[in-house]
N, C-alpha and C positions, 0 to 999 in steps of 0.2 A: 449326557456328558458326566463322567465321573467327577466326584468332588475334588479329587487330587488334580485332575486335569484342569478343572476350572480354577483352582487355586494357583496353578502354575501360570495360566494365562493371565490371571488378575495380577500376579506378582510382576510378570513381564510388562504388563500395561502400566503398572505404577512406576516402574523404573523408566520406561519410555517417557512417561509424563514428566518426570524430573528432568530428563535430558532435553526435552523439547521446550522447557520453560525459559530458556535464555532469550534475550531480546533479538539476537541474530544467530541463525543456526549455521553450523558448518555444513557445506554442501554434501559431504560424504555421510554425515549423520542423518541429514534430511533424506538422502536417498535410501539409506538403510531402513529408516522409519517407514518410508513409502512401501518398501518391499514387505516389511513385517505387517503393516496394517492391511495390506491387500491379500496376504496369504490366506486368511480365514475370516469369514464374517464375524466369528466370535471375538476376534482381535478388535474389530471395529466397535462392537458392543461393549466390550470390557473397557477399552480406552475411553469411550464416551462416558461410561459410568464413573470412571476414575476422574475424568475432567469435571464432571458435575459435582462430584463429592469433594474435590480438592478444597474448594472455598466454602463448603457447607459448615454450618455451625456444629452439626452433629460430629463431623469428623474432627473439628477443632477440639471439641470436648474429649473425644476418644483419644486423640493424639496427646493431649495434656495428661490424661489419666495414664496413658502408657508410659510417658516419660517420667511421670511422678513416681512410678514403681521402682525406678532406679535411684537408690538413695545416694549414690556417688556420682550422679550426672554432672553436677556443677564442677566437682573436683576433676573428673575425667575430662570434661570439656576444656578446662584450663590447661591441664597437663598435656593432652593430645594436641591442642592448638600449638603448643611449643614444639611438638615433635612432628607437625605437618598435617594436623587435622584428621587423625584417625577416628576420633570420636564423632567428628562431623559426618564421616562416612557411615559409621555404625548407627548414628542417630537416624540418618536418612533411610537406611535399610529397615530400621525398626518402624519408622513412619510408613514406609512403603508397605510393609507387611500389615501394619494396622489399617492402612487404607484398603488393602485388598480384603482383609477380614471384614471391615466395616461395610464394604460394597456388597457383600453377600446378602445383607438384610435390607438394602435400599433398592427400590425398583429403578429400572433403567429409565432415564429422563426422555422427554420428547425432543424431537428435533434432529434425530440421528440422520434420517434421510431428507435433509432439508432441501427445498427446491432452490433453483437458481432464479433470481429476479433480474430482469433486464430493464434498464432505465434509459430513456432517450430525451434529448433536448432538441426541439426543432430548430432549424436555422433562424437566426434573428432573435433567439430567446435564450435565457438561462434557466436552470432548474436546480432547486435545492432538494436534497435527499437526506433524510434522517434514518439511519439503520437502527435495527432493534437493539444493538449494543451501545447506542448513544453516539456513534460516529456521525459526523456531518460531511456531506459531499456536495460540491457545487459543480454542475456541468455547464460548459459553455455551449453555444448553439452548434448544432450539427454533430453532437457527441453521442456515443452509445457506450454504456457501461453494464457489465453483468456482475452480480454479487451473489455469493453463496456463503452463509454462516452455518457452521456445524458446531457441535459441543467442543471440538478441539481445534478448529481453524476458522479463519476469516479470509476468504479468497475473493479477488475481484479481477476482472479483465477489462481494460479500457480498449475497446475495439477500434474506436476512432475519436478524434477530437481532443478536448482538454478537460481536465478535472482537477479540482483542488480538494484534497483530503485532510480533514481535521479528525484524526483517529482517536477514539476513546481508549485510554490506557487500561489494559488488563494484565494481571500477573501471569495468566496462563496463555491466552491465545495472542499470537502475533497477527499482523495484518499484511497480506501480500497482494501486490497488483502486478498483473502481466500486461505488458504493452508492446506489441509487435516484437516479441522475442526478448525484450528486456524485462527483468523481474525486480521489483522494488519491495523490500521487506522492512517492516517497522514493528514496534510494540505499541507506542502511543506517541504521535507526533503530528506535525502539519506539513504537508508537502504538495507540490503541484507537478502533474505529468501532462505533457503535451505531445500527442502523436501527430506528426506532420506528413506531408506528402513525401513519397520516395523513401520511406523507412526511417526518417529522421525522428528521434525522440529526445525531448528535453525534460530534465528533472530538476526542480528547485526545492530546497529544504528551508522551511521557515521556523520550525521548532523541532527539537529532538535530534535523532540520529536515524539515518536510513542506510540500508545496504542495497546497491544497485548491481545486478549481474547481467552482463550482456555477452555478445559473441567474443569480445576481446578480453574478458576478465571480470573482476568484481571490485567494487569500490565502496568505502564507507564515507558517507557525506554528513558532516555536522551542519547545524543551522547556519544560514548565511552563505551556503555554497550550493553548487549545482553541477550538472553534467549534461553534455550534449553527446548523444550517440548517433552517429551518422554512418551506418554500415559498419565497417571495421575501424572507422575513425572516431576518436574520443577527444573531447575538449572540455576542460574544466571551466566552471563559472564561479566567480568570486564576488564578494561585496553585495550579496543579495540582501536588501534591507526590508524592514517592515515585518509584519506578521501574517501577511497574505499577499497574493499576486495582484498586480494593478488591474487586471481585467475584471476582477470582481467589482471594482468601483468604476468601470467604464473607460479605463485608460490602457494604453499600450506603450511601453518604453522600448523604442527601437535603438539599438546600438550597432551601427554598421550592419543593419539587417537587410536581407534581400527583399526586393519589392514584392515578389510573389509570396514571401512569408507574411509581409504586412497585409497584403490583400487577403490571404487565407484567413488570417486572424480577424480582419475587418468583416468578412463575410459570415463569420459565426454569429455576429451580433446585429449586423445591419439587415433591415427588412428589404433593402434594395441592394442586390448583389453587384459587385464590382468585377469587371472582366478586363483582361489584357488582350488587346488585339494581336499582339506579337508575343509568343512565349519568351522570346529572348529578353523582353523588357523585364522579366522577373529577376534577371541577374543584376539589375541596377541595385545600388545600395542607398540606404537612408538612415539617418540618425535624428532622433527627436522624440518628444512626448506627444502622443496623439489621443484626442478625445474620440473614443469609438462611437459615441452617440451622435457624431456629426460627420457622416460619411462623405457628404458633398464637399465639406471643408477640407477633408483629408485628400480627396481626389484633386481638388484645385491645388493644394499645396504640393502634391507629388508632381503634378503636370508642370508647375512653376519651377520646381527644383531641377528637373531633368529636361526641360524644354520639350514637353510632350503636349499632346492635345487631349481633351476630354469632352465627352458628351453624354447626355442622358436620353436614351431611347429604348423602346421595347421593354420598359420596366427594369432597366439596369443602367449602371454607369459604365462607360467604355473609355479606356485609356489607350491612346495610340501614338504613333510618331507624327511629327509635323510633315 
């Protein structure tokens, strides 16, 4: 590859790096980036080198030296800020050029073709995962999660079940989770995603800000709020308190919750599964705070509330009609 061609690719990669550093990306920009990064393996390599260099001490020194060469930087910064930030743009292009030049003498870092890691939590258990970036993830029973970390991105897919994410903040890489067609994007925050039967997904935010994109649109959710995506139907959740979901401490707060939803949640942690003899029983509603560590007590309570019967046989609890 000619030096001029490499310099052009490195400059483009540096500019893409700046555009992709925002906490939430415009979908059109993200789509354009996907096209650019996939056009040429050299784009991938260059962008990865830029990403690894962005926070390096060497680049910080080089950038400072480059800016120090402009004796009027401070005066131009003030004047152009009043005129709309022209110097800010010139300064970035100067830094981008410096980053591209600096990248020539720095070897490409490891981790470009990072593998995808899959984590599972068996039914009746929970599992804690600590990623290489310092993010913590808690999986509920019966959950499966795939994660891939590259120099420029952090991507995960919650294939089934429920997971609580406490994402380590990074200035460069966001963190995105796919969940049955919904996409949740953050920079550094704490949130919970629950993938339920029949395509229902629930997102709750406990710290920071997330963007959720689904079939019906996109929404930004601050801490203390959430969203239920049920096919084309969307419902907001408010007044989400605390700094973590109750299931991490063994509790489930039901608010006019379907019985099959409660049973599904209970079966993720209970070593003795609960089954409904009649699927229509799942449409019944329940409200209350349930200790998920006491499945028999919950079964007894549900039977009493709705005048149902229950029994324990063949290694499971059965709930039926009188």
